N, C-alpha and C positions, 0 to 999 in steps of 0.2 A: 139274612136271621143265626143265632147263637143258640149256642147247645150249654151245654152245661154240663161238668164232669163228676168225678162222686166227690169232690170237696169243694164243689156248688162255684168253680171257677166257670165263668161261659170265656168260649171259644169261638173262632167263626168256623161254618165248615170250609172245607178245601176244596178249593174250582175244579170243573170240572173240565179234561180235556175238550177241547172243540174238537166232534170227527174230522176227518176231509171227506171234501168234495164225494171226490171220486178217488181210484184207486192209479199211487202211478207207477207208470212204464219204466225200468230198467234203464239205465243209458246205453243209447249202442258204446261197443265198445269198438276194439282197432280191429283188423282179421288179417292175419299177418301170414294164413293159405292165401286167400283174396291177390293180397300186394305178392307170393310170389308166382301167382297164375297169372300177372298181369304181366311179370319181368319174362318170365320162361312164355307168356303167348308172343311178346312184341319180338325176343329175340328170333323165334321160331319163324316168326312171316316172314321179319331181314332174311332169314339163311333162306328160308322155300324158293326165294326170287335167285336163286344164285343156283347153277347150273352143277350136279354134281353136291359141290356143297351143302343140298337138299334134303340130305341124309339127317342129317341135323336136324332137322322138322321132326322125323320121323320119333328121333328121339324126346326132342322137347314137348311136341307138341301133343302126345298124349300126356306126360305131363303135367302141363298148364290146364288139358283140361279136366286131368285126376286133379290135382286141387284147386281150381276152380268148384267141383262140384262139393267137396269139403267144403269152401270157405262159404258157399252158397248156401249148403243147410245148416248153419253153424246158425246159433238162436242170439241173440240180441248183440248182431256186429255186421258192420256195415260190408253190401254186399257189392256195393259199385263194380268195385277191382275182380273179383269173383267175376262175375260173369263179365265179365269185358278180358276176363285171361283167358272165361272155357271160348268165347267167340274166336280173340284170334288163334287158341290151337286147335279148332276144328279147321277154321281158315287155312293155315297154316299147312294143314298136315293135307288135306286138297290143292294147295298149289304146289306143293310139293310131288305129289301124285300126277298132276297133270305132267310137270316138270320132269316125273320119271319116264312116263307115258311115249311124253316126245323124242324123250334122246335114246329109248329104247328104240324105235320107229328105227331112226335116224341109223343109228348103230347098224341094223337088222337090215335096211336097204344097202347101207356102206359098204357092208360085208360081202350079200348079195352079188353087187355092181362088181366088185374087184374079183371074187372066186367062180364067177359065172366060165363056162367054160367056152369057147367056140374056137375054129374054124382056121390057123392058118395055113399060108398057104409060100411055097417059095418058087420062085422063078427064078434061071439065070441064061442067059443067051452068052453064048462063044461062040468062035469062027473059028476052033479046033483045038486043043488040048489045053485045060483049065484044072487047079485044083477050087473042091467048095467047097468050107467050114459055116456049119449054119449052126444051131441052139437050138437043141432038143431038153427034156423034161429031166433028161440025164446029164443034160451038161453039154457040150459042142461036140459036136457030129464032122467028121471028114469024109470028100468022094471023089474022086476024079472026075471025069467027065470030056468029054468028046464036038458033046451037041449039044442041044438045048437042054435043059431040065428041070425038072418039078419036082418039088418035095411037101406033101401035108400032113399036117399033124394039128392036136387038140392042145389047145394049152386053157390057161385062166387067163381074164382081163386084165388082169395087174402084172403078167409075166412079159418080163423086156425079153424079144424076141432080136438074132440079128445073123444076117448074112452077109457073106465075103467071097467071092468068089476071082480068082488070081487066074492069070492067062500065060501062057509060057515063053519062059524066059527068050527061048530061041525062036519065034515068032517077033518078029521086029511092027509085023503090022494082026498082032493080034488087037480083036474087040471083044470083051466084055461086058458084060449090063447085068445087074440084080434088080427084083423087085418082090417085096412084101405083101403080098392080101391078106387080110382080114376079115371076114366073113365076107368075101367077097371083094372087099372091098381094098386097093392099094393106100398103105399107111405108109412106103418110103419105095424109093428108086434111084438110081442110080447107076453109070457103067463111065467105062475107061477104052481106050486104046493105046496100040502101042505095045513096046520090047517089054514085057512085064508090069502089061495092062492089068488092075487093081480095081475094082467096082464095089461098094459096101453103101448094106442099109442095114435098116433098124428102126427098133422103137416096141407099141404096145400097143393093146387094145382099149386104152384108155384115150376117150377122146375121137377114137378110130369113128364114131355113130354119129361128130356131128361133120364130120367132113362131106 
């Protein structure tokens, strides 16, 4: 249809723009927070499986979770990487916590085994004069004996104990013997005869319970 202007000249009506059938959603954009969360989550999981080094997961894991939450809540962005990073961050923290508990229990058990207190007994036999040297918590100690001799003391499981008995050099028929008992179990035994006879015993409580 044509219309006329004030000069009487006809012109065509301007076309009416066609209306869009439905609103167009904004295109999804990249998600830097999500990518960062995914990278941190992967690294945290790798470190979480390594004993001792798993402590790194306690730093990177929470960061992956934080970045994952931020990335997952941003509008008009891809959220797959953010969610994956979030899950990996939580997983790394859980794995690292399990390893930490296992290592803590192992260290506690080892410390208890090494520092538990036990009774050690030194036993010496001799048919005459002899000199005895034995370990104590304060160092070595010496005694002169003429007959069978015993000594008890409390030691730690990891303590290395020793006992040395030397016969009289003037006695050609000297006979000496030594034995160390750890909680009643013999861990070392020896003997010697003749002029200047000597017997030496040593050991520790480690492994004594297996004998």
